[in-house]
LUMRO-363001 format. One record per residue: x, y, z of N, C-alpha, C in turn; residue number from 0; residue in one letter. Coordinates in steps of 0.05 Angstrom, whole numbers, plus 5000, padded with zeros to 4 digits. Example, Ala and Ser with C-alpha at 12.3 -4.5 7.8 and 13.67 -1.06 7.14 Angstrom:
2
(node (5264 4886 5156) (5246 4910 5156) (5264 4934 5156) 0 "A")
(node (5257 4955 5142) (5273 4979 5143) (5258 5001 5157) 1 "S")
END
This chain:
298
(node (4880 2665 1287) (4853 2671 1295) (4843 2650 1315) 0 "M")
(node (4831 2660 1337) (4820 2642 1357) (4792 2635 1349) 1 "N")
(node (4788 2611 1338) (4762 2603 1327) (4741 2601 1349) 2 "V")
(node (4749 2592 1373) (4730 2589 1395) (4719 2616 1404) 3 "F")
(node (4737 2636 1404) (4728 2663 1412) (4709 2674 1391) 4 "A")
(node (4714 2667 1365) (4696 2676 1344) (4669 2663 1346) 5 "F")
(node (4669 2637 1352) (4643 2623 1355) (4628 2634 1379) 6 "I")
(node (4642 2641 1401) (4629 2652 1424) (4617 2679 1417) 7 "E")
(node (4631 2695 1401) (4620 2721 1393) (4595 2717 1375) 8 "A")
(node (4596 2697 1358) (4573 2692 1341) (4549 2683 1358) 9 "E")
(node (4555 2667 1379) (4533 2658 1397) (4521 2682 1412) 10 "K")
(node (4539 2700 1421) (4529 2724 1436) (4512 2742 1418) 11 "A")
(node (4518 2741 1392) (4503 2757 1373) (4478 2742 1363) 12 "G")
(node (4469 2722 1377) (4445 2707 1371) (4447 2692 1344) 13 "K")
(node (4472 2685 1337) (4476 2669 1312) (4477 2639 1319) 14 "H")
(node (4476 2623 1299) (4474 2594 1303) (4502 2582 1307) 15 "N")
(node (4506 2570 1331) (4532 2557 1338) (4539 2535 1318) 16 "V")
(node (4519 2519 1312) (4523 2496 1293) (4534 2506 1267) 17 "K")
(node (4522 2527 1256) (4531 2538 1230) (4559 2549 1232) 18 "R")
(node (4565 2563 1253) (4592 2575 1257) (4613 2553 1259) 19 "A")
(node (4607 2531 1273) (4626 2509 1275) (4631 2496 1248) 20 "C")
(node (4609 2493 1232) (4612 2481 1206) (4629 2498 1188) 21 "E")
(node (4625 2524 1188) (4640 2542 1171) (4670 2542 1179) 22 "L")
(node (4676 2540 1205) (4704 2540 1214) (4715 2512 1217) 23 "L")
(node (4700 2492 1209) (4709 2464 1210) (4718 2455 1238) 24 "E")
(node (4702 2463 1257) (4707 2456 1285) (4683 2440 1295) 25 "V")
(node (4687 2418 1310) (4665 2403 1321) (4652 2418 1344) 26 "S")
(node (4625 2415 1345) (4611 2428 1367) (4619 2416 1394) 27 "R")
(node (4626 2390 1395) (4634 2378 1420) (4660 2391 1430) 28 "S")
(node (4678 2396 1412) (4703 2409 1420) (4698 2437 1431) 29 "A")
(node (4679 2451 1418) (4673 2478 1427) (4661 2478 1455) 30 "Y")
(node (4641 2460 1459) (4628 2459 1485) (4647 2449 1507) 31 "Y")
(node (4665 2431 1499) (4684 2421 1519) (4703 2443 1527) 32 "Q")
(node (4711 2459 1507) (4728 2482 1513) (4714 2502 1532) 33 "R")
(node (4688 2506 1527) (4673 2524 1544) (4670 2514 1573) 34 "Q")
(node (4669 2487 1575) (4665 2476 1602) (4691 2477 1619) 35 "S")
(node (4713 2481 1605) (4739 2483 1620) (4751 2455 1625) 36 "G")
(node (4739 2434 1615) (4749 2407 1619) (4768 2400 1596) 37 "V")
(node (4793 2392 1602) (4812 2386 1580) (4802 2363 1563) 38 "P")
(node (4808 2364 1537) (4800 2342 1519) (4817 2317 1525) 39 "S")
(node (4807 2294 1516) (4821 2269 1519) (4849 2271 1506) 40 "Q")
(node (4850 2283 1482) (4876 2285 1468) (4896 2302 1484) 41 "R")
(node (4887 2324 1495) (4905 2341 1511) (4914 2326 1536) 42 "R")
(node (4896 2310 1547) (4903 2295 1571) (4925 2274 1564) 43 "H")
(node (4921 2260 1541) (4941 2241 1532) (4968 2255 1526) 44 "V")
(node (4966 2278 1513) (4990 2293 1507) (5006 2300 1532) 45 "D")
(node (4992 2307 1553) (5005 2314 1578) (5019 2290 1590) 46 "A")
(node (5006 2267 1589) (5018 2242 1600) (5042 2234 1582) 47 "Q")
(node (5038 2237 1556) (5059 2229 1537) (5084 2247 1540) 48 "L")
(node (5079 2272 1545) (5101 2291 1549) (5117 2284 1574) 49 "T")
(node (5104 2275 1595) (5118 2266 1619) (5135 2242 1613) 50 "E")
(node (5125 2223 1597) (5140 2199 1591) (5164 2207 1572) 51 "R")
(node (5159 2224 1553) (5180 2233 1535) (5203 2247 1551) 52 "I")
(node (5195 2264 1570) (5215 2278 1586) (5231 2258 1602) 53 "T")
(node (5218 2237 1613) (5233 2217 1629) (5252 2202 1611) 54 "A")
(node (5244 2194 1587) (5262 2179 1569) (5285 2197 1561) 55 "V")
(node (5280 2222 1555) (5301 2241 1547) (5321 2244 1570) 56 "H")
(node (5311 2246 1594) (5329 2248 1617) (5345 2223 1622) 57 "A")
(node (5332 2200 1618) (5346 2174 1621) (5369 2172 1601) 58 "M")
(node (5366 2184 1577) (5388 2183 1558) (5408 2205 1562) 59 "S")
(node (5405 2220 1584) (5422 2243 1590) (5421 2264 1568) 60 "K")
(node (5397 2267 1557) (5393 2288 1537) (5403 2282 1509) 61 "G")
(node (5410 2256 1504) (5421 2250 1478) (5400 2240 1458) 62 "T")
(node (5378 2229 1467) (5358 2218 1448) (5342 2240 1434) 63 "Y")
(node (5339 2236 1408) (5322 2253 1392) (5296 2239 1387) 64 "G")
(node (5280 2249 1367) (5254 2238 1361) (5255 2208 1354) 65 "V")
(node (5272 2198 1336) (5271 2170 1328) (5275 2151 1352) 66 "P")
(node (5294 2156 1369) (5299 2137 1391) (5278 2139 1413) 67 "R")
(node (5268 2163 1418) (5247 2166 1438) (5222 2152 1427) 68 "I")
(node (5216 2156 1402) (5193 2142 1389) (5196 2112 1392) 69 "H")
(node (5220 2101 1387) (5225 2073 1389) (5222 2063 1418) 70 "A")
(node (5231 2079 1437) (5229 2072 1465) (5199 2071 1473) 71 "D")
(node (5184 2090 1465) (5155 2090 1471) (5141 2065 1459) 72 "L")
(node (5148 2059 1434) (5137 2036 1420) (5144 2010 1435) 73 "A")
(node (5169 2009 1445) (5178 1986 1460) (5162 1982 1486) 74 "G")
(node (5152 2004 1496) (5135 2002 1521) (5106 2000 1515) 75 "A")
(node (5099 1996 1488) (5071 1992 1481) (5056 2017 1476) 76 "G")
(node (5070 2040 1475) (5056 2066 1470) (5059 2072 1440) 77 "L")
(node (5039 2066 1425) (5040 2069 1396) (5030 2097 1388) 78 "R")
(node (5048 2115 1384) (5042 2142 1375) (5059 2149 1351) 79 "H")
(node (5050 2167 1334) (5064 2175 1311) (5089 2191 1317) 80 "G")
(node (5109 2190 1299) (5133 2205 1303) (5127 2235 1303) 81 "R")
(node (5109 2244 1286) (5103 2272 1285) (5091 2283 1311) 82 "K")
(node (5075 2266 1324) (5064 2274 1350) (5087 2276 1371) 83 "R")
(node (5105 2256 1371) (5128 2257 1389) (5144 2282 1384) 84 "V")
(node (5149 2288 1358) (5165 2311 1351) (5152 2337 1361) 85 "A")
(node (5125 2339 1357) (5111 2363 1366) (5113 2367 1396) 86 "R")
(node (5109 2345 1411) (5110 2347 1440) (5139 2354 1450) 87 "L")
(node (5159 2343 1436) (5186 2349 1444) (5192 2379 1439) 88 "M")
(node (5183 2389 1416) (5187 2418 1410) (5174 2435 1432) 89 "R")
(node (5149 2428 1439) (5134 2443 1459) (5148 2442 1486) 90 "A")
(node (5161 2420 1492) (5175 2417 1518) (5204 2427 1517) 91 "A")
(node (5213 2436 1493) (5240 2446 1490) (5261 2425 1492) 92 "G")
(node (5254 2400 1482) (5273 2378 1483) (5284 2372 1456) 93 "L")
(node (5309 2364 1454) (5322 2357 1429) (5345 2338 1435) 94 "A")
(node (5352 2321 1415) (5374 2303 1418) (5400 2317 1411) 95 "G")
(node (5422 2302 1414) (5449 2312 1408) (5458 2303 1381) 96 "K")
(node (5468 2321 1364) (5478 2313 1338) (5508 2310 1338) 97 "S")
(node (5519 2289 1325) (5548 2285 1325) (5562 2306 1309) 98 "P")
(node (5587 2312 1317) (5604 2330 1302) (5616 2316 1278) 99 "R")
(node (5628 2331 1260) (5642 2319 1237) (5666 2303 1247) 100 "R")
(node (5672 2282 1232) (5695 2266 1238) (5721 2281 1232) 101 "W")
(node (5742 2274 1247) (5768 2286 1242) (5788 2263 1241) 102 "R")
(node (5804 2262 1219) (5823 2240 1216) (5845 2242 1237) 103 "A")
(node (5851 2218 1249) (5872 2217 1270) (5892 2195 1264) 104 "T")
(node (5890 2182 1242) (5907 2159 1236) (5935 2167 1229) 105 "T")
(node (5955 2154 1241) (5983 2158 1235) (5992 2133 1221) 106 "I")
(node (5995 2134 1195) (6002 2110 1179) (6032 2105 1180) 107 "A")
(node (6039 2079 1177) (6067 2071 1175) (6073 2066 1146) 108 "D")
(node (6089 2083 1133) (6095 2080 1105) (6110 2054 1098) 109 "P")
(node (6123 2043 1118) (6139 2018 1113) (6124 1993 1119) 110 "D")
(node (6098 1996 1127) (6083 1972 1134) (6077 1955 1110) 111 "A")
(node (6076 1929 1113) (6070 1911 1091) (6041 1913 1083) 112 "G")
(node (6035 1905 1058) (6008 1906 1047) (5990 1885 1060) 113 "A")
(node (5965 1893 1066) (5946 1875 1077) (5920 1879 1062) 114 "R")
(node (5903 1859 1058) (5879 1862 1043) (5857 1875 1059) 115 "P")
(node (5837 1885 1045) (5812 1895 1057) (5792 1872 1055) 116 "D")
(node (5787 1858 1077) (5769 1834 1077) (5740 1842 1083) 117 "L")
(node (5735 1868 1087) (5708 1876 1094) (5695 1891 1071) 118 "V")
(node (5710 1908 1057) (5699 1922 1034) (5674 1938 1039) 119 "G")
(node (5674 1952 1062) (5652 1969 1069) (5625 1954 1072) 120 "R")
(node (5627 1928 1077) (5603 1912 1082) (5599 1911 1112) 121 "D")
(node (5581 1929 1121) (5577 1931 1150) (5549 1921 1158) 122 "F")
(node (5539 1901 1143) (5513 1890 1148) (5511 1878 1176) 123 "A")
(node (5488 1882 1189) (5484 1871 1216) (5469 1844 1213) 124 "V")
(node (5476 1826 1231) (5464 1799 1231) (5470 1786 1258) 125 "D")
(node (5450 1782 1275) (5456 1771 1302) (5469 1743 1301) 126 "P")
(node (5463 1728 1280) (5475 1701 1278) (5504 1702 1270) 127 "A")
(node (5514 1725 1261) (5542 1727 1251) (5560 1741 1272) 128 "A")
(node (5552 1742 1297) (5568 1754 1318) (5595 1739 1320) 129 "A")
(node (5616 1754 1326) (5643 1743 1330) (5655 1730 1305) 130 "D")
(node (5647 1741 1282) (5660 1733 1257) (5676 1756 1244) 131 "T")
(node (5667 1780 1250) (5681 1804 1239) (5681 1826 1260) 132 "R")
(node (5704 1835 1268) (5707 1857 1286) (5722 1880 1273) 133 "W")
(node (5719 1904 1284) (5735 1926 1274) (5747 1941 1298) 134 "C")
(node (5768 1956 1294) (5781 1970 1316) (5792 1997 1307) 135 "G")
(node (5795 2015 1327) (5806 2042 1321) (5814 2055 1348) 136 "D")
(node (5826 2078 1346) (5835 2094 1369) (5825 2122 1367) 137 "I")
(node (5818 2134 1390) (5811 2162 1390) (5824 2176 1414) 138 "T")
(node (5823 2203 1413) (5837 2220 1432) (5816 2233 1451) 139 "Y")
(node (5823 2235 1477) (5806 2248 1497) (5823 2268 1512) 140 "I")
(node (5815 2293 1512) (5831 2313 1526) (5823 2315 1556) 141 "N")
(node (5842 2314 1573) (5838 2317 1602) (5857 2337 1613) 142 "T")
(node (5852 2347 1638) (5871 2366 1650) (5898 2353 1656) 143 "W")
(node (5899 2327 1657) (5924 2313 1661) (5938 2306 1635) 144 "Q")
(node (5927 2315 1613) (5939 2308 1587) (5921 2289 1571) 145 "G")
(node (5930 2282 1547) (5914 2265 1530) (5911 2237 1541) 146 "W")
(node (5886 2226 1538) (5880 2198 1543) (5871 2186 1517) 147 "L")
(node (5879 2161 1512) (5872 2148 1487) (5855 2124 1491) 148 "Y")
(node (5834 2122 1475) (5815 2100 1477) (5816 2082 1452) 149 "L")
(node (5821 2057 1456) (5821 2038 1434) (5797 2019 1438) 150 "A")
(node (5782 2014 1416) (5758 1997 1419) (5759 1974 1398) 151 "T")
(node (5744 1953 1404) (5739 1931 1386) (5709 1928 1384) 152 "V")
(node (5698 1930 1360) (5669 1930 1356) (5661 1906 1338) 153 "I")
(node (5640 1892 1346) (5630 1870 1330) (5613 1882 1308) 154 "D")
(node (5621 1879 1283) (5606 1891 1261) (5578 1880 1258) 155 "L")
(node (5574 1855 1267) (5548 1842 1264) (5527 1853 1283) 156 "A")
(node (5535 1864 1306) (5516 1873 1326) (5522 1900 1337) 157 "S")
(node (5545 1913 1328) (5553 1939 1337) (5560 1940 1367) 158 "R")
(node (5564 1917 1379) (5571 1916 1407) (5601 1922 1411) 159 "R")
(node (5607 1937 1432) (5635 1941 1439) (5644 1916 1455) 160 "I")
(node (5659 1899 1442) (5666 1873 1454) (5693 1875 1469) 161 "V")
(node (5708 1896 1465) (5733 1900 1479) (5742 1929 1477) 162 "G")
(node (5755 1939 1498) (5765 1966 1497) (5787 1969 1518) 163 "W")
(node (5803 1990 1514) (5825 1996 1533) (5831 2026 1531) 164 "A")
(node (5841 2037 1553) (5850 2065 1553) (5879 2066 1563) 165 "V")
(node (5894 2087 1554) (5921 2090 1563) (5930 2119 1558) 166 "A")
(node (5952 2127 1570) (5962 2154 1565) (5984 2154 1543) 167 "D")
(node (5984 2133 1526) (6003 2131 1505) (5990 2119 1480) 168 "H")
(node (6004 2120 1457) (5994 2110 1432) (6010 2086 1422) 169 "L")
(node (6021 2071 1440) (6037 2048 1433) (6019 2025 1424) 170 "K")
(node (6031 2006 1410) (6016 1983 1401) (6004 1968 1424) 171 "T")
(node (6016 1970 1448) (6005 1957 1472) (5976 1964 1476) 172 "D")
(node (5968 1989 1469) (5941 1998 1473) (5921 1982 1456) 173 "L")
(node (5926 1980 1430) (5907 1965 1413) (5908 1935 1419) 174 "V")
(node (5931 1925 1427) (5933 1897 1435) (5917 1892 1461) 175 "D")
(node (5917 1911 1479) (5901 1908 1504) (5871 1907 1497) 176 "A")
(node (5862 1924 1479) (5834 1924 1471) (5826 1897 1458) 177 "A")
(node (5844 1888 1440) (5838 1863 1426) (5838 1839 1445) 178 "L")
(node (5857 1839 1464) (5859 1818 1484) (5834 1818 1501) 179 "T")
(node (5825 1841 1509) (5800 1844 1524) (5777 1831 1509) 180 "D")
(node (5775 1836 1484) (5753 1824 1468) (5756 1794 1466) 181 "A")
(node (5781 1784 1462) (5785 1755 1460) (5777 1741 1486) 182 "L")
(node (5784 1753 1509) (5777 1741 1534) (5747 1740 1539) 183 "I")
(node (5734 1762 1531) (5705 1763 1535) (5689 1745 1517) 184 "R")
(node (5697 1744 1491) (5681 1731 1471) (5690 1703 1462) 185 "R")
(node (5716 1698 1464) (5728 1672 1456) (5719 1664 1428) 186 "R")
(node (5724 1679 1408) (5715 1673 1381) (5729 1649 1369) 187 "P")
(node (5717 1637 1349) (5730 1615 1334) (5752 1625 1316) 188 "A")
(node (5770 1608 1310) (5792 1616 1292) (5781 1624 1265) 189 "S")
(node (5794 1643 1252) (5785 1653 1226) (5771 1680 1228) 190 "G")
(node (5768 1691 1252) (5755 1717 1255) (5770 1738 1240) 191 "L")
(node (5756 1757 1227) (5768 1780 1213) (5769 1803 1232) 192 "I")
(node (5792 1816 1235) (5795 1841 1251) (5803 1863 1232) 193 "F")
(node (5785 1882 1228) (5789 1904 1209) (5797 1930 1223) 194 "H")
(node (5814 1945 1211) (5823 1971 1222) (5832 1989 1199) 195 "S")
(node (5841 2013 1207) (5853 2031 1187) (5883 2023 1185) 196 "D")
(node (5898 2040 1172) (5926 2034 1167) (5944 2047 1188) 197 "R")
(node (5934 2053 1212) (5950 2064 1233) (5973 2046 1240) 198 "G")
(node (5996 2058 1248) (6020 2043 1252) (6017 2021 1274) 199 "C")
(node (5999 2026 1293) (5995 2006 1314) (5983 1980 1302) 200 "Q")
(node (5964 1984 1283) (5950 1961 1272) (5966 1946 1251) 201 "Y")
(node (5986 1959 1239) (6002 1947 1219) (6029 1938 1229) 202 "T")
(node (6033 1939 1256) (6058 1932 1268) (6062 1901 1269) 203 "S")
(node (6087 1893 1271) (6093 1864 1273) (6083 1853 1300) 204 "A")
(node (6084 1870 1321) (6075 1861 1347) (6045 1854 1346) 205 "Q")
(node (6029 1871 1333) (6000 1866 1331) (5995 1841 1314) 206 "H")
(node (6011 1838 1293) (6007 1815 1275) (6013 1789 1290) 207 "A")
(node (6032 1789 1308) (6038 1765 1324) (6015 1758 1342) 208 "R")
(node (6002 1778 1355) (5979 1772 1372) (5957 1760 1356) 209 "L")
(node (5951 1772 1332) (5930 1762 1315) (5935 1733 1306) 210 "A")
(node (5960 1728 1298) (5967 1701 1289) (5964 1680 1311) 211 "A")
(node (5970 1688 1335) (5969 1669 1358) (5940 1661 1363) 212 "A")
(node (5921 1676 1354) (5892 1670 1359) (5877 1664 1334) 213 "H")
(node (5891 1660 1312) (5878 1652 1287) (5861 1675 1275) 214 "G")
(node (5870 1700 1280) (5855 1723 1270) (5866 1732 1243) 215 "I")
(node (5849 1738 1224) (5857 1748 1198) (5855 1779 1199) 216 "R")
(node (5877 1793 1194) (5878 1822 1196) (5869 1834 1169) 217 "L")
(node (5853 1855 1171) (5843 1869 1148) (5846 1899 1152) 218 "S")
(node (5853 1914 1131) (5856 1943 1133) (5841 1956 1110) 219 "V")
(node (5832 1981 1115) (5820 1997 1095) (5841 2011 1078) 220 "G")
(node (5831 2026 1059) (5849 2041 1041) (5860 2066 1054) 221 "R")
(node (5883 2075 1045) (5895 2099 1056) (5877 2124 1051) 222 "R")
(node (5872 2139 1073) (5857 2164 1071) (5827 2160 1067) 223 "G")
(node (5817 2136 1071) (5788 2130 1067) (5776 2123 1094) 224 "Q")
(node (5766 2143 1109) (5755 2138 1135) (5730 2121 1134) 225 "C")
(node (5716 2122 1111) (5691 2107 1108) (5696 2077 1107) 226 "W")
(node (5721 2069 1101) (5727 2040 1102) (5726 2029 1130) 227 "D")
(node (5726 2046 1150) (5724 2037 1178) (5702 2054 1191) 228 "N")
(node (5680 2057 1177) (5659 2076 1185) (5646 2068 1212) 229 "A")
(node (5643 2043 1218) (5630 2035 1243) (5646 2044 1267) 230 "V")
(node (5672 2041 1266) (5689 2051 1288) (5688 2081 1290) 231 "A")
(node (5690 2095 1267) (5688 2124 1267) (5662 2134 1278) 232 "E")
(node (5640 2120 1271) (5614 2127 1280) (5611 2125 1310) 233 "S")
(node (5623 2104 1322) (5621 2101 1351) (5636 2123 1365) 234 "F")
(node (5660 2130 1355) (5675 2152 1368) (5659 2179 1366) 235 "F")
(node (5647 2183 1343) (5630 2207 1341) (5608 2207 1361) 236 "S")
(node (5596 2184 1365) (5573 2181 1384) (5582 2186 1413) 237 "T")
(node (5604 2172 1421) (5612 2175 1449) (5622 2203 1455) 238 "I")
(node (5634 2216 1436) (5643 2243 1440) (5619 2262 1443) 239 "K")
(node (5599 2258 1426) (5575 2275 1427) (5559 2270 1453) 240 "T")
(node (5556 2245 1461) (5539 2239 1483) (5553 2239 1510) 241 "E")
(node (5580 2238 1510) (5594 2237 1536) (5618 2256 1537) 242 "L")
(node (5639 2251 1520) (5664 2265 1523) (5663 2295 1521) 243 "I")
(node (5649 2305 1501) (5648 2334 1496) (5627 2349 1513) 244 "H")
(node (5615 2335 1531) (5594 2348 1547) (5604 2360 1573) 245 "R")
(node (5629 2355 1580) (5641 2366 1604) (5671 2364 1603) 246 "Q")
(node (5685 2381 1619) (5714 2378 1620) (5721 2354 1638) 247 "P")
(node (5745 2342 1633) (5753 2319 1648) (5779 2326 1663) 248 "W")
(node (5777 2326 1690) (5800 2335 1706) (5822 2314 1708) 249 "S")
(node (5815 2289 1708) (5835 2267 1711) (5830 2245 1691) 250 "T")
(node (5851 2229 1687) (5848 2205 1670) (5828 2185 1683) 251 "H")
(node (5830 2183 1709) (5812 2164 1723) (5783 2172 1720) 252 "Q")
(node (5777 2197 1721) (5749 2206 1718) (5739 2200 1690) 253 "A")
(node (5755 2205 1670) (5747 2198 1643) (5744 2168 1639) 254 "A")
(node (5763 2153 1650) (5763 2124 1648) (5737 2112 1660) 255 "R")
(node (5729 2122 1684) (5706 2112 1697) (5680 2119 1681) 256 "Q")
(node (5680 2143 1670) (5656 2152 1655) (5654 2135 1629) 257 "A")
(node (5677 2129 1617) (5676 2112 1593) (5666 2084 1599) 258 "I")
(node (5675 2073 1622) (5666 2047 1631) (5635 2047 1634) 259 "F")
(node (5625 2067 1648) (5596 2068 1653) (5581 2072 1627) 260 "E")
(node (5592 2087 1609) (5578 2092 1583) (5577 2067 1566) 261 "Y")
(node (5600 2053 1563) (5601 2030 1546) (5586 2006 1558) 262 "I")
(node (5592 2000 1583) (5581 1975 1595) (5553 1979 1606) 263 "E")
(node (5547 2003 1616) (5521 2008 1628) (5500 2020 1610) 264 "G")
(node (5509 2031 1587) (5490 2045 1570) (5492 2036 1541) 265 "W")
(node (5515 2040 1528) (5516 2035 1499) (5510 2006 1491) 266 "Y")
(node (5523 1987 1505) (5519 1959 1498) (5492 1948 1506) 267 "N")
(node (5482 1957 1528) (5459 1944 1540) (5432 1959 1538) 268 "T")
(node (5433 1985 1534) (5408 2001 1534) (5404 2019 1510) 269 "Q")
(node (5426 2031 1500) (5422 2051 1479) (5411 2038 1453) 270 "R")
(node (5390 2051 1443) (5377 2041 1419) (5392 2050 1394) 271 "R")
(node (5398 2031 1376) (5414 2037 1352) (5396 2036 1327) 272 "H")
(node (5397 2057 1311) (5381 2058 1287) (5388 2035 1268) 273 "S")
(node (5413 2027 1266) (5421 2006 1248) (5412 1978 1258) 274 "S")
(node (5403 1976 1282) (5394 1951 1294) (5363 1950 1298) 275 "L")
(node (5349 1967 1282) (5320 1968 1286) (5313 1979 1313) 276 "G")
(node (5330 1997 1323) (5326 2010 1349) (5325 1991 1372) 277 "Y")
(node (5342 1970 1370) (5348 1953 1393) (5376 1960 1403) 278 "L")
(node (5382 1952 1428) (5409 1955 1438) (5425 1931 1426) 279 "S")
(node (5452 1934 1426) (5468 1911 1416) (5462 1885 1431) 280 "P")
(node (5460 1887 1457) (5454 1862 1473) (5428 1850 1465) 281 "A")
(node (5407 1867 1462) (5381 1857 1454) (5381 1846 1426) 282 "A")
(node (5397 1859 1408) (5398 1849 1381) (5412 1822 1379) 283 "F")
(node (5434 1818 1394) (5447 1792 1394) (5429 1770 1405) 284 "E")
(node (5411 1778 1424) (5393 1758 1435) (5373 1748 1415) 285 "A")
(node (5368 1763 1394) (5349 1754 1373) (5360 1731 1357) 286 "T")
(node (5386 1725 1359) (5397 1702 1344) (5385 1676 1354) 287 "A")
(node (5379 1674 1380) (5368 1650 1391) (5337 1651 1392) 288 "S")
(node (5327 1676 1391) (5297 1680 1391) (5291 1698 1368) 289 "H")
(node (5292 1689 1343) (5289 1706 1320) (5261 1718 1318) 290 "P")
(node (5260 1742 1309) (5234 1756 1304) (5239 1777 1283) 291 "R")
(node (5218 1785 1269) (5222 1806 1248) (5233 1831 1259) 292 "P")
(node (5254 1842 1246) (5267 1867 1256) (5268 1887 1233) 293 "I")
(node (5257 1911 1238) (5259 1932 1218) (5286 1946 1221) 294 "S")
(node (5302 1947 1200) (5328 1960 1201) (5327 1988 1189) 295 "L")
(node (5303 1999 1188) (5302 2027 1177) (5314 2046 1197) 296 "A")
(node (5330 2065 1187) (5344 2084 1205) (5323 2104 1215) 297 "A")
END
C-alpha cells in the first residue's frame, strides 16, 4: 500500500492530514517533502553511498560481499550499518563471490618417514609472531597449454603469501622454489616451523635437506585431514574463486602474470581478511610496531 497516496486521498476528501499520518505512523515532514518532490536527506545519502559501494565492489573485481565492503567504508570513515550496506547492494544488484568446496589433491608417499604435527590446527593470528610458523601447499590451474601448478608459502601469523612459485610439473623442485622464495624475502630466524600436508614433495629427502640447511622444523598434518592445513586450502579456494575460475587461461604466461598481480598487488597489500579484523596482511603486520585494538570477528 502506498501510504503517501492514501494520505493525499484523505487530504482531497477534506480529512485531517495530521490524523492520517499518525494512523499510518508516517511523519508529516516526510509527507510534505515527498509532495514537494525534493529527495529526503536519507535518500540523498543512500545515493552517494551506493556510488561508493559500487566503486569498492568494482575495485575488488566483483569479489567483495557485504562484510568487506562494510569494512572498507568504515576504514574510510563512513560509519553505516551492515544492514544498510546489504540493502543498497541488493538494490544495485551487487554481490560477492562465494568459494567452491575444497577438493583433495594431495598425493601421499606411503614410504615417507613419520613427522610430527607441530601446528595442531592452531592458526591464531598475531602480528608479533610473523616468520615463526609458515604453511605450504600446491594447487592445479587448467590452461590451454596444459596444467600449471602453483605452490605457496603462507605466514600463519598474518596470512601473508611470503613465497610462491609456478611450474608445469609437480616435482619437489616446485615446492623448494616456493620455500626458497620465502626465505629470500623474509630471512627468518632458525627454528621456524614449516607445516604442510603429507604430499610426496613435502615428505621427500630433497625437501628435508633444504629445510635442514636453513634450520627449519618440518611439520605435517594427518593423512586425509585437509583441515590440518586449512589456511593453505582456504587461500587456494579464494584465489580460484576471485581469479582462476573467472576466465579461461590461454597460456602459462598469462596465468603466471595474473597470479603475480593478484598475490603481490591485491591479496597481500589490499584485500581485507575477515580473520585479520578486515585488514590486509601487510597492514596487519604493520600493527606489530604500532599496536592498536583489532577486532578479529569474522
